[in-house]
C-alpha positions in Angstrom: 10.9 24.2 22.5 14.5 23.4 21.8 16.9 26.1 20.9 18.9 23.8 18.5 18.4 20.8 16.3 20.5 17.7 15.9 21.9 18.6 12.5 23.5 21.7 14.1 24.9 19.8 17.1 21.9 19.4 19.5 20.6 16.2 21.0 18.1 14.1 18.9 14.5 14.9 19.6 13.6 11.2 19.7 15.6 9.1 22.2 14.7 5.9 20.4 14.5 5.7 16.6 11.1 6.2 14.9 11.7 3.8 12.0 9.4 3.9 8.9 7.6 0.8 10.2 7.1 -0.7 13.7 5.3 -4.0 13.2 3.0 -5.2 16.0 2.6 -8.9 16.4 0.7 -11.0 18.9 2.6 -12.8 21.6 3.7 -16.2 20.6 1.8 -18.0 23.5 -1.5 -17.1 21.8 -0.9 -19.3 18.8 1.8 -21.6 20.0 -0.4 -24.6 20.8 -2.2 -24.8 17.4 1.1 -24.2 15.6 2.7 -27.1 17.5 -0.3 -29.2 16.5 0.1 -28.2 12.9 3.8 -29.2 13.0 3.0 -32.5 14.6 0.3 -33.2 12.0 2.8 -32.5 9.2 0.1 -30.4 7.3 1.4 -26.9 7.4 0.3 -25.6 4.0 -1.8 -26.5 0.9 -5.2 -25.7 2.3 -4.6 -26.8 5.8 -7.1 -26.1 8.6 -5.9 -22.7 9.8 -5.6 -21.3 6.3 -9.1 -22.5 5.6 -10.4 -20.8 8.8 -8.4 -17.6 8.1 -10.0 -17.4 4.6 -13.4 -17.8 6.2 -12.8 -15.2 8.8 -11.3 -12.8 6.2 -14.4 -13.2 4.1 -16.7 -12.5 7.0 -14.7 -9.5 8.2 -14.5 -7.9 4.7 -18.0 -8.9 3.5 -16.6 -10.4 0.3 -15.2 -13.8 -0.7 -11.5 -13.9 -0.1 -8.6 -16.2 -1.0 -5.4 -16.3 1.1 -2.0 -16.1 -0.6 1.6 -16.4 0.5 2.2 -12.8 -0.4 0.5 -9.8 -2.0 2.5 -9.9 -5.2 1.4 -13.4 -6.1 -2.2 -12.4 -5.2 -1.8 -9.5 -7.7 -0.3 -11.6 -10.4 -3.1 -14.2 -9.9 -5.8 -11.5 -9.9 -4.7 -10.2 -13.3 -4.4 -13.7 -14.9 -7.7 -14.8 -13.4 -9.3 -11.7 -14.9 -8.1 -12.8 -18.3 -5.2 -10.4 -18.7 -2.7 -12.1 -20.9 -1.8 -9.3 -23.3 -2.8 -5.9 -24.5 -2.4 -2.8 -22.4 -3.2 -2.2 -18.7 -3.5 1.4 -17.4 -1.7 1.8 -14.1 -0.3 4.7 -12.1 3.5 5.3 -12.2 3.2 6.6 -8.6 3.3 3.2 -7.0 5.7 0.4 -5.8 7.2 -1.3 -8.8 5.3 -4.5 -8.0 2.3 -3.1 -9.7 3.7 -2.8 -13.3 5.9 -5.9 -12.7 2.7 -7.9 -12.3 1.3 -6.5 -15.5 4.4 -7.5 -17.4 4.4 -11.0 -15.9 1.0 -11.5 -17.5 2.4 -10.5 -20.9 0.6 -7.2 -21.0 2.1 -3.7 -21.3 1.7 -1.2 -18.4 0.5 2.2 -19.7 1.3 4.8 -17.1 -1.3 7.5 -16.2 -1.1 10.4 -13.9 -2.4 10.8 -10.4 -4.6 13.5 -8.9 -2.7 16.3 -7.3 -4.8 16.1 -4.1 -5.7 12.4 -3.9 -2.2 11.0 -5.0 -4.2 8.1 -6.6 -5.0 7.4 -10.3 -6.7 10.3 -12.1 -9.8 8.9 -13.8 -9.6 11.7 -16.4 -6.1 10.8 -17.5 -7.0 7.2 -17.5 -9.7 7.9 -20.1 -7.2 9.8 -22.2 -4.8 6.8 -22.2 -7.4 4.3 -23.4 -6.7 2.8 -26.9 -8.0 -0.1 -28.9 -5.4 -2.2 -27.2 -6.5 -1.4 -23.6 -7.8 -4.4 -21.7 -7.9 -3.3 -18.1 -7.5 -0.5 -15.6 -5.4 -1.3 -12.5 -5.8 1.3 -9.8 -3.5 1.5 -6.7 -4.5 2.6 -3.2 -1.4 4.7 -2.5 -0.5 4.7 1.2 -3.9 3.1 2.0 -5.8 6.0 0.4 -8.7 4.5 -1.6 -8.8 5.3 -5.3 -11.9 7.0 -6.8 -13.5 3.6 -7.2 -16.8 4.8 -8.6 -15.2 7.0 -11.3 -12.7 4.3 -12.4 -15.4 1.7 -12.5 -17.6 4.0 -14.6 -14.8 4.6 -17.1 -14.0 0.9 -17.3 -17.6 -0.2 -17.8 -18.2 2.5 -20.5 -15.2 1.1 -22.5 -15.8 -2.6 -21.7 -12.6 -2.9 -19.6 -11.8 -5.0 -16.6 -11.3 -2.8 -13.5 -9.0 -4.1 -10.8 -7.4 -2.7 -7.7 -4.0 -3.2 -6.2 -5.0 -2.4 -2.7 -1.9 -3.8 -1.1 -1.7 -1.0 1.4 -5.4 -0.5 2.2 -6.6 -3.4 4.3 -8.7 -1.7 6.9 -9.6 1.4 4.8 -13.2 2.3 4.8 -15.3 4.0 2.1 -18.8 5.2 3.0 -18.3 3.4 6.4 -17.6 0.0 4.8 -14.4 -1.8 4.5 -12.9 -1.9 1.0 -12.4 -5.3 -0.7 -15.5 -5.9 -2.9 -15.1 -3.1 -5.4 -14.9 -3.5 -9.2 -13.9 -7.0 -10.6 -11.4 -7.8 -7.9 -9.0 -6.4 -5.3 -5.9 -7.6 -3.6 -4.3 -6.9 -0.2 -0.8 -7.5 1.2 -0.1 -8.7 4.7 3.6 -8.1 4.5 5.4 -7.2 7.8 5.4 -3.5 6.7 1.6 -3.4 6.5 -1.0 -2.3 9.0 -2.2 -6.0 9.1 0.9 -8.0 9.1 1.2 -11.8 9.0 5.0 -11.8 8.3 4.2 -12.5 4.7 0.8 -13.0 3.1 -2.0 -11.5 1.1 -5.4 -12.1 -0.2 -7.6 -11.7 -3.3 -11.2 -10.6 -3.0 -14.0 -10.7 -5.5 -17.7 -11.1 -5.9 -17.1 -12.8 -9.3 -17.4 -16.5 -8.6 -15.8 -17.6 -11.9 -12.8 -15.3 -11.3 -12.3 -16.8 -7.9 -12.5 -20.4 -9.1 -9.8 -19.6 -11.8 -7.7 -17.9 -9.1 -7.9 -21.0 -6.9 -6.5 -23.1 -9.7 -3.8 -20.6 -10.6 -2.7 -20.4 -6.9 -2.1 -24.1 -6.9 0.0 -24.6 -10.0 -3.0 -24.3 -12.3 -4.4 -27.6 -11.1 -8.1 -28.4 -11.6 -10.0 -31.6 -10.9 -8.1 -34.9 -10.7 -4.7 -33.2 -10.7 -5.1 -32.0 -14.3 -3.4 -28.6 -14.9 -6.0 -26.5 -16.7 -3.4 -23.7 -17.3 0.1 -22.8 -16.2 -0.1 -21.6 -12.6 2.1 -20.7 -9.7 2.5 -21.6 -6.1 0.7 -18.9 -4.1 -0.5 -20.9 -1.1 -0.3 -19.4 2.4 1.3 -21.4 5.3 -0.3 -22.3 8.6 2.0 -20.0 10.7 1.0 -17.0 8.7 -2.7 -17.9 8.9 -2.4 -18.3 12.7 -0.9 -14.9 12.9 -3.6 -13.5 10.8 -6.4 -15.0 13.0 -4.8 -13.4 16.0 -4.3 -10.1 14.3 -8.0 -9.9 13.3 -9.0 -9.9 17.0 -7.6 -6.4 17.8 -7.3 -5.0 14.3 -10.2 -2.5 14.6 -8.5 -1.0 17.6 -5.2 -0.8 15.8 -6.9 0.8 12.8 -8.4 3.4 15.1 -5.0 4.2 16.6 -3.5 4.7 13.1 -6.3 7.0 12.0 -6.0 9.1 15.1 -2.3 9.3 14.8 -2.4 10.4 11.1 -5.1 12.9 11.9 -3.2 14.4 14.7 0.1 14.7 12.7 -1.7 16.0 9.6 -3.5 18.7 11.6 -0.2 20.1 12.9 1.8 19.7 9.7 -0.8 21.6 7.7 0.0 24.7 9.8 3.6 24.7 8.6 4.4 26.6 5.4 5.5 24.5 2.4 4.0 21.2 3.4 1.2 19.6 1.3 -0.8 16.6 2.6 -3.2 14.5 0.4 -7.0 15.0 0.4 -8.5 11.6 -0.1 -11.4 11.5 -2.5 -15.0 10.9 -1.3 -16.2 9.7 2.1 -13.3 7.5 3.2 -11.2 6.7 6.2 -7.8 5.5 5.0 -5.8 3.0 7.1 -2.7 5.2 6.5 0.1 2.8 5.8 2.3 6.0 5.8 1.5 9.6 6.0 2.8 11.3 2.8 4.0 14.9 2.9 5.0 16.8 -0.2 7.7 19.4 0.5 7.7 22.8 -1.4 11.3 23.8 -1.2 10.7 27.5 -1.6 8.0 27.8 1.0 9.5 25.3 3.5 13.0 26.6 3.1 14.9 23.3 2.3 14.3 20.6 -0.3 13.0 17.1 0.4 16.4 15.3 0.3 18.0 17.8 2.7 15.0 17.5 5.0 15.1 13.7 5.0 18.7 13.7 6.0 18.1 16.2 8.8 15.2 14.3 10.2 17.4 11.2 10.5 19.8 13.2 12.8 16.8 13.5 15.1 16.0 9.7 14.9 13.0 10.1 12.6 13.6 7.8 9.7 11.4 8.5 6.7 11.2 7.1 3.1 10.9 8.8 -0.3 7.9 6.7 -1.4 7.3 6.5 -4.3 10.6 7.8 -5.8 11.6 7.4 -8.5 8.2 6.9 -10.2 8.0 3.7 -12.2 8.1 5.4 -15.6 11.6 6.6 -14.7 12.9 3.2 -13.6 15.4 1.3 -15.8 12.9 -1.6 -16.2 10.6 0.8 -18.0 13.1 2.9 -19.8 10.9 3.0 -22.9 8.6 5.3 -21.0 11.3 7.7 -19.7 10.2 10.5 -22.0 6.6 10.3 -20.8 5.6 13.4 -18.9 3.3 12.9 -15.9 3.4 16.3 -14.1 1.5 15.4 -10.9 3.3 12.1 -10.5 6.7 13.7 -10.9 5.8 16.7 -8.6 4.9 14.2 -5.9 7.6 11.6 -6.4 10.5 14.0 -6.3 9.2 16.0 -3.4 7.4 13.5 -1.1 8.4 12.1 2.3 6.5 9.2 3.8 6.2 9.4 7.5 5.7 6.5 9.9 2.2 5.6 11.2 2.1 2.7 13.8 -0.6 0.5 15.3 0.6 1.7 18.7 1.7 5.2 17.9 1.5 7.6 20.9 0.3 11.2 21.0 3.7 12.2 22.2 5.3 10.6 19.1 2.8 12.4 16.8 3.4 15.7 18.5 7.2 15.2 18.3 7.0 14.7 14.5 5.1 17.9 14.1 7.5 19.7 16.4 10.5 18.5 14.5 9.1 19.7 11.1 8.4 23.1 12.6 11.9 23.3 13.9 13.3 22.3 10.6 11.3 25.0 8.8 12.5 27.7 11.3 16.1 26.5 11.1 16.1 26.1 7.3 18.5 29.0 6.7 21.0 27.5 9.1 20.6 24.0 7.7 21.3 25.3 4.2 24.4 27.2 5.4 25.6 24.1 7.4 25.3 21.8 4.3 27.6 23.9 2.1 
């Protein structure tokens, strides 16, 4: 155990930085030949062969029909529009990345922010029901950090009120509920394959649904709204995936289950140690699920831990552990949604202004996990000195 910490003049615990993400990509030789062939053919997008194969493999892997997109945001926007969301109110969590309410606004609807569960950090079905009005048209849940929403409860509420139920599952590709991969819940779900995600294709995403009509409409929207014979059946967008991203995705699928197992083991190892330290709260996912853990969120109780979240984050950086304050500020406190700034969401605000998101990698080592736990323990014990040193 070290006698000092970096903030007080000691050497950093980690010799190389532990950044918030450490993407893992296949070596270029594994897909160079087909990529060269794609370049030579000139067909590198617009339903080309590797995108078609990637969609087929995704559908087989997830067990639900899937459409590939150039990124998760356009998949989300398309999902909403294909589900018929063009106005009214959509209930969403404020504890999410701003892309979620942005997509609702893009569809001409109003995001209505509901609170999260104190333990799950995902949309609270009880508060969702309290927010339903005659103008509500849909519920849009978010799988924060890759933690699955309480799908069954949200679907039950939605069906009881005749609402569409959709999931922004950008972070949860690889999460399992009841032993099965998520992707086919409710009316539709989307995933992101951004470079920060557990399953990265540089940029990319997909939309999954068992609703054939919704998927057919999404296909048209993805390609400028074009239907048969080039006629645009509605205003669409350009959401098509490129060949290079599809080739990366095909390679990533080969070892993804192994990567997912590493992430779960790393998150479990860190969580087990962090729960022994006073003043740290970690989420308790609802139901029988195995999250993919895009990040490991830790809510800091300043009084019990000894220092506040912001001071802790700055101190961790001195030891080469780079964290993020996801999701802070919550969306209802953002300038884009200033009309909701007086809204009080107690669980959302308690999490957003005290949370630290810790890195979880596809190749994270036990030594790195134990170092994270050690560093938090040292920060807790050194809290009085940190506070004095920051004055």
